[in-house]
N, C-alpha and C positions, 0 to 999 in steps of 0.2 A: 475672220481674217478680212482686212480692208483691202479691196481691189478696185482698180479703175475699170478693167475690162478683161475679157478673154478672147482668144482667137482659136478656133477649133482645128484649123488646118493650114498653118503657116509653112512656107518654104524659104523664108528669109531670116529666121531667127535661130539658125543652127541647121545641121544637115538633116535631110529627109523631111518627112511630114511631122509637124510638131504642134502640140497643144501649148499655147502661150498664155501665161498669167501675168498681167500688168499689175503689179502691186501699187498701192496708193501711199504716197508720202515719200519725199526725197529731200534730204538736207543739202545735197550738192548744188542743185539749181544751176546746172552748167549752162552758160550762155549758148544759145543755139540748140538746146536740147530738142530731140525729136519728139519727146513726150511731155511737154510742159504741163499738161492737164493732170499729170500724176504727182506733181510737187506737193500740193496741199494735203497734209496728213488727215484733214477732216473731210476731204472730198471723197469721191467714189462711193462705194457701197459695201456694206458688211455681207459676207458670204461665209457659210460654214465650210470648213476644210473638207468635210465629208461630201458636201454638194459638189465641190470642185473635183474631188476624186471620182465621183460617179460620172460626172460630165466628161472628164478626161477618158475614163475607161470604156465609154460607150463606142469609141472609134477604134475598131480592130486594126486599122491601117496605120496608126501612129507609130513613128519611130522614137519620139521622145517628148519630153516636157522641157519648156524653156521658162525660166523665172526671170522677169525683167521688171522694169518699173517706169517710175518710182525706184525705190531701193529695197530689193528683197530682204536684205540683211536687217532691216528695221523690224521685220516680222519673221526672224530666222526660225523660230520654233514651229510656227504654222507652215512655213515654206518647207521645212525639213519633213514634216508629216506628209505633205503632198509629194515631196520628192521620194520618200520611202515607198509610197504607194506606186509611184511610177516605176521605180527600180524593181519592185516586187513583180510588176507586170512585164518586166523585160525591156522597159524603155530607158533611154539615156536621159540624163538630166544636165542641162546647160543653165548657167546662171550669169546674169549681167550685174555688175556692181560698179558704182562710182569710186569705191575704195579699192586700193590695190590689195593683192593677196597678202603682202607683208602687213598692211594695216589690219586686215581682217584677222590674221593670225594672232594679233595682239588684243583682239576683242573677245573676251570669253563668251559673250552672247552669240557670236558668229559660229562657234564650234559645231553646234548641232547641224547647221545647214552645210557647212563646208564638208562634213563627213559624207553627205549624201550627193554632192555635186561631182559629175564626171568631168565637166569642162567649165572653167570660170573665164569669163571675159571681164577683165578688170581695168580700173582706172577711169578717171573722169573724161567726159567728152570734151575735147579741146578744139574749138572752132578753127583756130589757126593751123591745126594739124589734120583738118578734115580731108578725107580721101574717099572717093567713090569706087576705088578699085580694091579696097581691102575686103576680104571675105569676113563676114560676121561681126564687123566693128565699124565705127564711124570715124575714128581719128587714129593717127599713127602711134600715139602713145599707149593706146589700149593694147592689151595682150590677150591672146587666146591660150589659156593654160590648161593642159590636161592634168587632172588631179587623180 
């Protein structure tokens, strides 16, 4: 799996204490993106999904896993494997995508990950709709969708 980075104990990427995986590669390239270093699909580093699982499960205080990016749905199968491990450990799974839920539902390759996600934050970041008061998202067009 190609990732940019991980955070072991985030409190800003969903509720509670979360393990965050920043996937590498993003076709959306939203102007004003908070993570522009994740755009290049050849950037970041290769990490085995099993290594991420082990790293995540070392922290007994975690409430959940957050998959963000980059665009997690570009690596849907690997992200789904990690999400399954999180859910098996009793963790919630949040996922951020620049695509909308409706677009993802039309993409057969997204199905494996959508099945494992508890909450999807969808839609591209739009700088014109930026808001610092919205929980869990950066612009007003983005939705927080319980799945």
